[in-house]
C-alpha positions as CSV (number, residue, x, y, z in Angstrom):
1,M,-14.6,12.3,-22.1
2,A,-12.3,14.4,-19.9
3,V,-12.8,18.2,-19.9
4,T,-9.6,20.1,-20.4
5,D,-8.8,23.1,-18.2
6,S,-9.1,25.5,-21.1
7,R,-12.6,24.1,-22.0
8,R,-13.6,24.2,-18.3
9,Q,-12.6,27.9,-18.2
10,E,-14.7,28.6,-21.4
11,L,-17.7,26.9,-19.9
12,M,-17.3,28.8,-16.6
13,A,-17.0,32.1,-18.5
14,A,-20.1,31.3,-20.6
15,G,-22.1,30.6,-17.4
16,L,-21.0,33.8,-15.7
17,N,-21.8,35.9,-18.8
18,L,-25.4,34.6,-18.6
19,I,-25.9,36.2,-15.3
20,G,-27.6,39.6,-15.7
21,Q,-25.7,41.2,-12.9
22,S,-22.1,42.3,-13.0
23,L,-19.8,40.1,-11.0
24,T,-16.1,40.3,-9.9
25,I,-13.9,38.2,-7.6
26,Y,-10.6,39.7,-6.4
27,D,-8.0,37.6,-4.5
28,S,-6.3,38.5,-1.2
29,D,-3.7,40.6,-3.1
30,L,-6.5,42.7,-4.6
31,R,-5.9,41.3,-8.0
32,L,-8.7,40.3,-10.4
33,A,-9.4,36.5,-10.3
34,V,-12.5,36.4,-12.5
35,C,-15.3,38.8,-13.9
36,N,-18.0,38.4,-16.3
37,G,-19.0,40.4,-19.5
38,P,-21.7,42.5,-17.9
39,F,-19.1,44.0,-15.6
40,Q,-16.9,45.2,-18.4
41,R,-20.0,46.6,-20.3
42,M,-21.5,48.3,-17.3
43,F,-18.4,50.4,-16.6
44,D,-17.0,50.4,-20.2
45,L,-13.6,49.1,-19.1
46,P,-10.7,48.3,-21.3
47,D,-9.6,44.7,-21.8
48,A,-6.5,45.2,-19.6
49,L,-8.7,45.8,-16.5
50,V,-10.8,42.7,-17.0
51,T,-7.9,40.4,-17.5
52,P,-7.1,38.2,-14.5
53,G,-4.3,39.8,-12.5
54,A,-5.4,43.4,-13.0
55,T,-5.2,45.3,-9.8
56,F,-8.2,46.8,-7.9
57,E,-6.3,50.1,-7.5
58,D,-5.8,50.5,-11.3
59,T,-9.5,49.9,-11.9
60,I,-10.6,52.5,-9.3
61,R,-8.1,55.0,-10.6
62,H,-9.4,54.5,-14.1
63,L,-13.0,55.0,-13.1
64,V,-12.1,58.2,-11.0
65,N,-10.2,59.7,-13.9
66,R,-13.1,59.0,-16.2
67,G,-15.6,60.7,-13.9
68,E,-17.4,57.7,-12.6
69,Y,-17.5,59.2,-9.1
70,G,-18.1,62.8,-10.2
71,E,-15.7,65.6,-9.2
72,V,-12.8,64.2,-7.0
73,A,-10.5,66.9,-5.7
74,D,-7.7,64.5,-4.5
75,V,-7.6,61.4,-6.8
76,D,-4.7,59.7,-4.9
77,A,-6.4,60.1,-1.6
78,F,-9.7,58.9,-2.9
79,V,-8.1,55.7,-4.5
80,T,-6.1,55.0,-1.4
81,E,-9.2,55.2,0.8
82,R,-11.0,52.8,-1.5
83,V,-8.2,50.3,-1.5
84,E,-8.0,50.4,2.3
85,Q,-11.7,49.8,2.5
86,A,-11.3,46.9,0.2
87,R,-8.4,45.4,2.3
88,A,-10.7,45.4,5.3
89,F,-12.7,42.5,3.5
90,E,-15.9,43.5,5.4
91,P,-19.3,42.5,4.1
92,H,-21.1,45.6,2.7
93,Y,-24.0,46.8,0.7
94,M,-24.4,50.3,-0.8
95,E,-26.4,52.1,-3.5
96,R,-25.0,55.0,-5.5
97,T,-25.9,57.2,-8.5
98,R,-23.4,57.0,-11.3
99,S,-22.2,60.0,-13.4
100,N,-24.5,58.9,-16.2
101,G,-27.5,59.0,-13.8
102,R,-28.0,55.3,-13.4
103,I,-28.4,53.9,-10.0
104,I,-26.5,50.8,-9.0
105,S,-26.3,48.6,-5.9
106,V,-22.9,47.3,-4.8
107,E,-22.9,44.2,-2.5
108,G,-19.6,42.5,-1.4
109,A,-18.8,39.5,0.7
110,P,-15.4,38.1,1.7
111,L,-14.2,34.7,0.6
112,P,-13.0,32.0,3.1
113,Q,-9.6,31.7,1.4
114,G,-9.1,35.5,1.1
115,G,-10.3,38.1,-1.3
116,W,-14.0,38.9,-2.0
117,V,-16.8,38.6,-4.5
118,T,-18.8,41.7,-5.5
119,V,-22.1,41.9,-7.3
120,Y,-23.2,45.1,-9.1
121,T,-26.9,45.5,-10.0
122,D,-28.5,48.2,-12.0
123,I,-31.5,49.2,-9.9
124,T,-32.5,52.4,-11.7
125,R,-35.8,50.9,-12.9
126,T,-36.4,49.5,-9.4
127,K,-35.7,53.0,-7.9
128,Q,-38.0,54.6,-10.4
129,Q,-40.7,52.2,-9.5
130,E,-40.2,52.9,-5.8
131,A,-40.4,56.6,-6.6
132,L,-43.6,56.0,-8.5
133,L,-45.0,54.0,-5.6
134,Q,-44.0,56.8,-3.2
135,S,-45.8,59.4,-5.3
136,R,-48.9,57.4,-5.2
137,S,-48.5,56.5,-1.5
138,E,-51.8,58.2,-0.7
139,E,-53.5,55.7,-2.9
140,L,-51.7,52.8,-1.4
141,S,-52.0,51.3,2.1
142,D,-49.1,51.3,4.5
143,Q,-49.0,47.5,4.3
144,L,-48.5,47.6,0.5
145,N,-45.6,50.1,0.9
146,T,-44.0,47.9,3.4
147,Y,-44.5,44.8,1.2
148,A,-43.0,46.5,-1.8
149,E,-39.9,47.6,0.1
150,E,-39.4,44.1,1.6
151,L,-39.8,42.5,-1.8
152,S,-37.1,44.8,-3.3
153,S,-34.7,44.0,-0.4
154,T,-35.4,40.3,-0.7
155,N,-34.6,40.4,-4.5
156,R,-31.3,42.0,-3.8
157,A,-30.5,39.5,-1.0
158,L,-31.4,36.6,-3.4
159,A,-29.1,37.9,-5.9
160,A,-26.2,38.0,-3.4
161,M,-27.2,34.6,-2.1
162,N,-27.0,33.1,-5.6
163,A,-23.4,34.3,-5.9
164,A,-22.6,32.8,-2.5
165,L,-24.1,29.5,-3.5
166,Q,-22.0,29.3,-6.6
167,E,-18.9,29.8,-4.5
168,A,-20.0,27.1,-2.0
169,K,-20.6,24.7,-4.8
170,R,-17.1,25.3,-6.2
171,E,-15.6,24.7,-2.7
172,L,-17.6,21.4,-2.3
173,T,-16.3,20.2,-5.7
174,E,-12.8,20.9,-4.6
175,I,-13.3,19.0,-1.3
176,E,-14.8,16.0,-3.1
177,A,-11.8,15.9,-5.5
178,R,-9.3,16.0,-2.6
179,T,-11.2,13.3,-0.8
180,R,-11.2,11.0,-3.8
181,L,-7.5,11.6,-4.4
182,T,-6.8,10.7,-0.7
183,T,-8.6,7.4,-1.0
184,E,-6.8,6.5,-4.2
185,M,-3.5,7.1,-2.6
186,M,-4.2,4.8,0.3
187,P,-2.7,1.2,0.1
188,A,-6.1,-0.2,0.9
189,H,-9.5,-1.0,-0.8
190,I,-12.1,1.5,0.3
191,A,-15.7,1.0,-0.9
192,H,-19.4,1.1,0.0
193,V,-22.1,-1.3,-0.9
194,D,-25.8,-0.6,-0.7
195,A,-28.4,-2.9,0.9
196,S,-28.5,-5.2,-2.1
197,G,-24.7,-5.7,-2.1
198,H,-23.9,-3.6,-5.1
199,Y,-20.9,-1.2,-5.0
200,T,-22.0,2.5,-4.9
201,Y,-18.4,3.7,-4.5
202,S,-14.9,2.1,-4.7
203,N,-11.4,3.4,-5.1
204,R,-9.3,1.5,-7.7
205,Q,-7.3,-0.5,-5.2
206,L,-9.2,-3.9,-5.1
207,S,-6.8,-5.4,-7.7
208,S,-3.8,-4.3,-5.6
209,V,-5.1,-5.8,-2.4
210,M,-6.5,-9.0,-4.1
211,P,-4.7,-9.6,-7.4
212,G,-6.8,-10.9,-10.2
213,R,-9.9,-8.8,-9.4
214,P,-11.1,-5.9,-11.5
215,S,-10.3,-2.3,-10.5
216,D,-13.5,-0.6,-11.8
217,I,-16.3,-2.3,-9.8
218,S,-18.8,0.5,-9.3
219,G,-22.3,-1.0,-9.9
220,M,-21.0,-4.6,-9.5
221,H,-22.3,-7.0,-7.0
222,I,-19.7,-7.8,-4.3
223,S,-20.0,-11.6,-5.1
224,D,-19.0,-10.9,-8.7
225,A,-16.2,-8.6,-7.8
226,L,-14.6,-10.9,-5.2
227,G,-15.4,-14.3,-6.7
228,A,-17.3,-17.2,-5.1
229,S,-14.6,-18.5,-2.8
230,A,-13.7,-15.1,-1.3
231,Y,-17.3,-14.0,-1.1
232,N,-18.3,-17.2,0.9
233,R,-15.6,-16.2,3.4
234,V,-16.8,-12.7,3.9
235,A,-20.6,-13.3,3.6
236,P,-21.2,-14.1,7.3
237,H,-19.4,-10.9,8.3
238,L,-21.2,-8.9,5.7
239,S,-24.5,-10.2,7.1
240,T,-23.5,-9.1,10.6
241,A,-22.8,-5.5,9.3
242,Y,-26.2,-5.4,7.5
243,D,-27.7,-6.3,10.9
244,G,-26.0,-3.2,12.3
245,Q,-22.9,-4.7,14.0
246,P,-19.4,-3.8,12.7
247,S,-17.1,-6.6,11.9
248,V,-13.3,-6.8,11.7
249,F,-11.7,-10.1,10.5
250,E,-9.0,-11.8,8.5
251,F,-9.1,-14.5,5.8
252,T,-6.8,-16.1,3.2
253,D,-7.7,-15.4,-0.3
254,D,-7.4,-18.7,-2.1
255,A,-7.0,-17.1,-5.5
256,S,-4.1,-15.0,-4.6
257,A,-2.7,-16.7,-1.4
258,R,-2.8,-13.3,0.2
259,R,-3.9,-12.8,3.8
260,I,-6.6,-10.0,3.9
261,R,-7.8,-8.0,6.8
262,A,-11.3,-6.5,6.3
263,A,-13.5,-4.1,8.3
264,F,-17.3,-3.9,7.6
265,T,-19.0,-0.9,9.1
266,P,-22.8,-0.4,8.8
267,D,-24.1,3.0,7.6
268,T,-27.4,4.6,8.6
269,R,-29.2,3.7,5.3
270,G,-28.9,0.0,5.2
271,G,-25.5,-0.2,3.4
272,V,-22.0,-1.1,4.5
273,Y,-18.7,0.6,4.3
274,I,-15.7,-1.6,3.5
275,L,-12.0,-1.3,4.2
276,S,-9.6,-4.1,3.3
277,M,-5.9,-4.4,3.4
278,D,-3.2,-7.0,2.3
279,V,-1.6,-8.0,5.6
280,T,0.4,-11.0,4.2
281,A,3.8,-9.6,5.2
282,E,2.4,-8.6,8.6
283,M,0.9,-12.1,9.1
284,Q,4.3,-13.7,8.2
285,A,6.2,-11.5,10.6
286,R,3.6,-12.2,13.3
287,V,4.0,-15.9,12.8
288,A,7.7,-15.7,13.0
289,L,7.5,-13.5,16.2
290,Q,5.1,-15.9,17.9
291,Q,7.4,-18.8,17.2
292,T,10.4,-16.9,18.5
293,R,8.5,-16.3,21.7
294,R,7.4,-19.9,22.0
295,R,11.0,-21.0,21.5
296,A,12.2,-18.6,24.1
297,L,9.6,-19.9,26.6
298,A,10.5,-23.5,25.8
299,A,14.2,-22.8,26.2
300,Q,13.6,-21.2,29.6
301,I,11.6,-24.3,30.8
302,T,13.8,-27.0,29.4
303,S,17.3,-25.5,30.0
304,G,17.3,-26.3,33.8
305,L,15.6,-29.7,33.3
306,T,18.1,-30.6,30.5
307,H,21.0,-29.7,32.8
308,D,19.7,-31.8,35.7
309,F,18.8,-34.8,33.6
310,S,22.1,-34.7,31.8
311,N,23.8,-35.0,35.2
312,L,21.6,-37.9,36.2
313,L,22.2,-39.7,32.9
314,T,25.9,-39.1,33.3
315,I,25.9,-40.8,36.7
316,I,23.8,-43.7,35.4
317,L,26.2,-44.2,32.4
318,G,29.2,-44.1,34.7
319,L,27.8,-46.6,37.1
320,Q,26.6,-49.0,34.4
321,S,29.8,-48.9,32.5
322,K,31.7,-49.6,35.8
323,L,29.4,-52.5,36.5
324,L,29.9,-54.1,33.1
325,R,33.7,-53.9,33.6
326,Q,33.5,-56.2,36.6
327,D,34.3,-59.9,36.1
328,G,32.0,-62.7,36.9
329,L,28.7,-60.9,36.3
330,P,25.8,-63.3,35.6
331,P,24.6,-63.2,32.0
332,D,21.2,-61.8,32.9
333,V,22.7,-59.0,35.0
334,R,25.1,-58.2,32.3
335,E,22.1,-58.1,29.9
336,M,20.1,-55.8,32.1
337,A,23.1,-53.5,32.6
338,G,23.6,-53.3,28.9
339,G,20.0,-52.4,28.3
340,T,20.1,-49.8,31.0
341,L,23.3,-48.3,29.4
342,A,21.7,-48.2,25.9
343,A,18.5,-46.5,27.4
344,A,20.6,-43.9,29.1
345,R,22.5,-43.2,25.9
346,R,19.2,-42.8,24.0
347,G,18.0,-40.5,26.7
348,G,21.2,-38.4,26.2
349,T,20.4,-38.3,22.5
350,L,16.9,-37.0,23.2
351,L,18.2,-34.3,25.5
352,S,20.5,-33.1,22.8
353,S,17.6,-33.0,20.3
354,I,15.5,-31.0,22.8
355,A,18.4,-28.6,23.4
356,G,18.8,-28.2,19.6
357,M,15.1,-27.4,19.2
358,T,15.1,-24.7,21.9
359,A,18.5,-23.3,21.2
360,D,18.9,-19.8,19.9
361,R,18.4,-19.9,16.1
362,T,18.7,-16.8,13.8
363,L,17.5,-16.7,10.3
364,R,20.3,-15.9,7.8
365,P,18.6,-15.2,4.5
366,K,20.8,-14.6,1.5
367,A,20.3,-14.6,-2.3
368,T,19.7,-18.3,-3.2
369,D,19.3,-19.9,-6.6
370,L,16.3,-22.2,-6.4
371,R,17.5,-24.7,-9.0
372,H,20.8,-25.0,-7.2
373,L,19.0,-25.6,-4.0
374,M,17.2,-28.5,-5.5
375,D,20.3,-29.9,-7.0
376,N,22.0,-29.8,-3.6
377,L,18.9,-31.5,-2.0
378,R,19.1,-34.4,-4.5
379,T,22.8,-34.9,-3.8
380,L,22.2,-35.0,0.0
381,A,19.2,-37.3,-0.3
382,D,20.2,-39.8,-2.9
383,H,22.6,-41.8,-0.8
384,T,20.2,-42.1,2.2
385,L,17.5,-44.0,0.2
386,P,17.4,-47.8,-0.2
387,A,17.7,-49.3,-3.7
388,G,13.9,-49.8,-3.9
389,V,12.9,-46.2,-3.2
390,T,13.2,-43.7,-6.0
391,L,13.4,-39.9,-5.6
392,E,11.8,-37.5,-8.2
393,I,12.5,-33.8,-7.9
394,D,10.5,-31.5,-10.1
395,S,11.0,-27.7,-10.0
396,T,8.6,-25.5,-11.9
397,A,10.0,-22.3,-10.2
398,P,11.6,-19.8,-12.5
399,D,15.4,-19.6,-12.8
400,Q,15.9,-16.8,-10.3
401,T,17.3,-16.0,-6.9
402,I,15.3,-15.4,-3.7
403,M,16.1,-14.3,-0.2
404,L,16.2,-17.6,1.8
405,D,18.0,-19.3,4.6
406,A,19.2,-22.1,2.3
407,G,20.6,-24.2,5.1
408,M,17.5,-24.2,7.2
409,A,15.3,-24.9,4.1
410,T,17.5,-27.7,3.0
411,D,17.5,-29.3,6.5
412,S,13.7,-29.1,6.6
413,L,13.3,-30.7,3.2
414,L,15.8,-33.4,3.8
415,N,14.0,-34.2,7.2
416,L,10.8,-34.6,5.2
417,I,12.4,-36.8,2.6
418,L,13.8,-39.1,5.3
419,N,10.3,-39.3,7.0
420,A,8.9,-40.3,3.6
421,R,11.7,-42.9,3.1
422,D,10.7,-44.5,6.4
423,A,7.0,-44.5,5.4
424,C,7.8,-46.3,2.1
425,G,9.9,-49.0,3.6
426,A,11.8,-51.2,1.1
427,T,10.1,-49.9,-2.0
428,G,8.2,-46.8,-3.1
429,R,8.4,-43.4,-4.7
430,I,9.2,-40.0,-3.2
431,R,8.3,-36.9,-5.1
432,V,9.4,-33.3,-4.4
433,T,7.9,-30.4,-6.2
434,Q,8.8,-26.7,-6.0
435,R,6.8,-23.7,-7.3
436,I,6.1,-20.0,-6.7
437,V,2.5,-19.4,-5.5
438,H,1.1,-16.0,-6.7
439,D,4.4,-14.2,-5.9
440,T,3.6,-14.6,-2.3
441,W,5.0,-18.1,-1.3
442,I,7.8,-20.4,-2.3
443,E,6.1,-23.9,-1.9
444,W,7.5,-27.4,-1.6
445,Q,5.4,-30.5,-1.6
446,V,7.0,-33.8,-0.5
447,S,4.7,-36.8,-1.2
448,D,5.3,-40.5,-0.9
449,T,3.6,-43.8,-1.8
450,G,3.5,-45.1,1.8
451,P,0.3,-45.9,3.8
452,G,-0.4,-42.2,4.5
453,F,-1.0,-40.3,7.8
454,S,-3.3,-41.7,10.4
455,D,-6.0,-39.5,11.8
456,R,-4.0,-39.2,15.0
457,A,-0.8,-38.3,13.1
458,L,-2.7,-35.5,11.2
459,S,-3.8,-34.1,14.5
460,H,-0.6,-34.5,16.5
461,G,2.2,-34.8,13.9
462,F,3.8,-31.4,15.1
463,D,3.7,-32.3,18.7
464,P,7.2,-33.0,20.2
465,F,7.9,-36.8,20.9
466,F,4.8,-37.9,18.9
467,T,6.0,-40.8,16.7
468,T,4.5,-43.7,14.7
469,K,7.9,-45.4,14.5
470,G,7.9,-46.9,17.9
471,A,11.3,-47.1,19.7
472,E,13.1,-46.1,16.4
473,G,11.6,-42.7,16.3
474,S,12.3,-39.7,18.5
475,G,9.2,-37.7,17.6
476,L,11.2,-34.5,17.1
477,G,11.7,-34.5,13.2
478,L,8.4,-32.9,12.2
479,P,8.3,-30.5,15.2
480,M,11.8,-29.3,14.2
481,V,10.6,-28.7,10.7
482,Y,7.5,-26.9,12.0
483,D,9.7,-24.8,14.3
484,M,12.0,-23.7,11.4
485,T,9.1,-23.1,9.1
486,K,7.2,-20.8,11.6
487,L,10.5,-19.0,12.6
488,A,10.7,-17.9,8.9
489,G,7.0,-16.8,8.9
490,G,5.9,-19.7,6.8
491,D,3.3,-22.5,7.0
492,L,3.4,-26.3,7.2
493,R,0.5,-28.8,6.4
494,L,0.0,-32.5,6.6
495,E,-2.4,-34.2,4.3
496,N,-3.3,-37.5,2.6
497,T,-3.5,-37.9,-1.3
498,G,-5.3,-41.2,-1.6
499,Q,-1.9,-42.7,-2.8
500,G,0.1,-41.8,0.3
501,A,1.1,-38.9,2.4
502,R,1.9,-35.3,1.5
503,V,3.6,-32.5,3.4
504,V,3.2,-28.9,2.1
505,L,5.9,-26.5,3.1
506,R,5.6,-22.7,2.4
507,L,8.0,-19.9,3.0
508,P,7.6,-16.2,2.2
509,Y,8.6,-15.4,-1.3
510,R,11.2,-12.6,-1.2
511,P,12.9,-12.1,-4.6
512,A,16.5,-10.8,-4.6
513,A,17.1,-8.1,-7.1
514,L,20.8,-8.7,-7.4
515,T,23.3,-11.4,-6.8
516,E,26.9,-10.6,-5.9
517,Q,29.1,-8.5,-8.3
518,A,26.3,-7.5,-10.7
519,L,26.5,-4.9,-13.4
520,V,24.3,-1.9,-12.5
521,L,23.3,0.8,-14.9
522,L,23.2,4.1,-12.8
523,V,20.9,6.9,-14.3
524,E,21.3,10.3,-12.6
525,D,21.6,13.7,-14.3
526,R,23.5,15.4,-11.4
527,D,27.3,14.8,-11.6
528,D,27.8,15.1,-7.8
529,L,25.0,12.6,-6.9
530,R,26.0,10.3,-9.7
531,A,29.5,10.1,-8.2
532,L,28.2,9.5,-4.7
533,Y,25.9,6.6,-5.8
534,R,28.7,5.1,-8.0
535,D,30.9,5.0,-4.9
536,M,28.2,3.3,-2.9
537,L,27.6,0.6,-5.6
538,T,31.3,-0.1,-6.1
539,G,31.7,-0.3,-2.3
540,L,29.1,-3.1,-2.5
541,N,31.2,-5.0,-5.1
542,H,29.0,-4.1,-8.0
543,S,30.2,-2.9,-11.4
544,V,28.7,0.4,-12.6
545,I,28.0,2.1,-15.9
546,E,26.5,5.5,-16.0
547,A,23.8,7.5,-18.0
548,A,22.4,11.0,-17.5
549,S,19.0,10.5,-19.3
550,A,16.4,7.9,-20.0
551,D,17.1,7.9,-23.7
552,E,20.9,7.3,-23.0
553,A,20.0,4.5,-20.6
554,S,17.8,2.8,-23.2
555,A,20.7,2.9,-25.7
556,L,23.1,1.4,-23.2
557,M,20.6,-1.3,-22.4
558,A,20.4,-2.3,-26.1
559,D,24.2,-2.6,-26.3
560,L,24.8,-4.3,-23.0
561,P,22.4,-7.2,-22.3
562,E,24.5,-8.3,-19.4
563,I,23.2,-5.4,-17.2
564,S,21.6,-7.0,-14.2
565,L,19.7,-3.9,-12.6
566,V,18.9,-0.3,-13.3
567,L,19.1,2.3,-10.5
568,S,17.5,5.6,-11.7
569,D,16.4,8.9,-10.4
570,I,12.7,9.8,-11.3
571,Q,13.5,13.3,-12.5
572,L,16.1,13.2,-15.4
573,A,17.4,15.5,-18.1
574,G,15.2,15.4,-21.2
575,E,11.5,14.8,-21.7
576,A,11.5,11.1,-20.4
577,T,11.5,10.4,-16.7
578,G,12.8,7.5,-14.7
579,I,9.2,6.3,-14.6
580,D,9.2,6.1,-18.4
581,L,12.4,4.2,-18.3
582,A,11.0,1.7,-15.8
583,E,8.0,1.1,-18.0
584,R,10.2,0.5,-21.0
585,L,12.2,-2.1,-19.1
586,T,9.3,-3.9,-17.6
587,G,10.0,-7.7,-17.9
588,V,13.6,-6.9,-19.3
589,V,15.6,-6.1,-16.1
590,P,14.7,-5.1,-12.5
591,V,14.5,-1.3,-12.0
592,V,14.8,0.6,-8.7
593,L,13.9,4.2,-8.7
594,M,15.2,7.0,-6.4
595,T,13.5,10.4,-5.5
596,S,13.6,13.2,-3.1
597,L,10.0,14.1,-3.8
598,P,7.5,13.9,-0.8
599,P,5.1,11.0,-0.7
600,D,2.1,13.1,-1.6
601,D,3.7,14.2,-4.9
602,P,1.9,12.7,-8.0
603,L,5.2,11.6,-9.5
604,F,6.1,9.8,-6.2
605,Q,2.7,8.0,-6.3
606,S,3.2,7.0,-10.0
607,A,6.7,5.7,-9.4
608,Q,5.5,3.4,-6.6
609,K,3.2,1.6,-9.0
610,V,6.0,0.6,-11.4
611,A,9.1,-0.2,-9.4
612,P,10.6,-0.3,-5.8
613,L,11.2,3.2,-4.7
614,L,14.2,4.5,-2.7
615,Q,13.6,7.9,-1.0
616,K,16.6,10.2,-0.7
617,P,18.7,10.7,1.4
618,F,19.8,7.2,1.9
619,G,23.1,5.4,2.9
620,A,24.9,2.4,1.5
621,D,23.2,0.0,4.0
622,T,19.7,1.0,2.9
623,L,20.8,0.7,-0.8
624,D,22.2,-2.7,-0.2
625,A,19.2,-3.9,1.7
626,L,16.9,-2.8,-1.2
627,L,19.0,-4.2,-4.1
628,T,19.2,-7.6,-2.4
629,H,15.8,-7.6,-0.9
630,P,13.4,-5.1,-2.7
631,A,10.3,-6.4,-0.8
632,K,11.6,-4.6,2.4
633,A,9.9,-1.2,3.2
634,I,12.0,1.8,2.1
635,A,13.8,3.5,4.9
636,S,15.0,7.1,5.4
């Protein structure tokens, strides 16, 4: 059960009141931060002077006026001197006799963050005992006198040390709380396992990095938390860390289709520290960049060769054509000249294909309807198939739009269908399926009932000019699909099913929040900002309706089901926030939140967990990028 602040203060006060000594803590402004009951009773102070916020000056003046310090000729000067001594924040210890005859010790120590703590101890009895000991000094040895004095001093030092230890404990508690908060804020899983593989610590980010796993895993074994498949992938690296060697590696989590980067670092007690992050987006971008560099290198190598061979083929074509136009050529010569001419033309076609593979190609993703994409594919593919080959297209993807270069995807799928057609021959069945994989990939599978891939084709199918079609094939179809797939940061696999061949094509899943000319609900309680954002949205061809609070927005949502997206500030007029509104609309309509709060603000962190977040200030370009592609990182 969580302890409330008021309950915590009551417990702290009860603990301080159990201390036999009087204790006060003043802050750097010489205002009372905390004191205990013995302090009030020792000096018989009114409630106002033991209330947090009471000034040190008022307390001293009250004690002087009451005669605590005996006769004081100039009260103001005395009080000013004491205040200046206090402001020096120097450690001190003193003993004085009060006006009532009691003797007290006063020991003060400065605090690291400013202010000081003071402990008042009634040492009257101790002093009486010391006096008694002195009166009997003739009966005691010098060693006993020295020991008694040291013991008395030690007791006073221990009392001051106890107060300092309590303060140190409080500071350590605050440091631990800040450290835990920092680890929870990080977009990574941070944990520690002991020598037996059980978690001794973990932040609550495992389910964010590897969806489907539990968040609270303290005490669990790592194999139970990760699952058998993922654990088998990390087990060798964990063993390496247990042997004392750090290990950094990447693996694909089969359960979520995410790419994970993990770092295992051994500690000095036989355990291992764990840091793991989701690097799927980074891996997709890395694959795309690598393919872009390969294409640039290939273009650099082939451009000159293509130019020179084109010239040579042009000469061959011209000479052979001239030869065939001559009269009286023997039939065998005419036949050889015709074959040479056909081979040269085929060489020209291959050169054009090579130029097409290495030419500059830029991805142009746009909001694409997945079902419309498959309908277009069927229209393009149907007329290319012989009567004995059937085409089945099954789409289990939801009716939604994603950011995709539709032309490039259609070209790739059509190329795979044509390859499957050639494998089937006169009769057979081609099946195309489409699905979303763990909100990470959009996946297409093109399978056929042909003979399947040979072992050599599985190994070299993506190599340029590799073909199993003899003279009829160029060997550039699959390499071009592979090139376009990698350029988009995707993945392409060849496999056999037992009933034929299957090609699996995956591209990064990037949902588009809006299509063109959508109806947007704008929720902002400041009139000037609402007008600014309205102009941005209308400038992007969206229709806009407005609300100033979460409750007003909820009412509009109930009356206008055609609203396509909600753009809301986090902090709104009324009790409900933009975060509350986003939670209400989960699964109903996409919500994008806006804020000017810094990233370390608790509201900022809470908002990131429920919706895409747009940090102010921002421009129309940034707004457009987020509305059509919310998976992008927030700019500005």
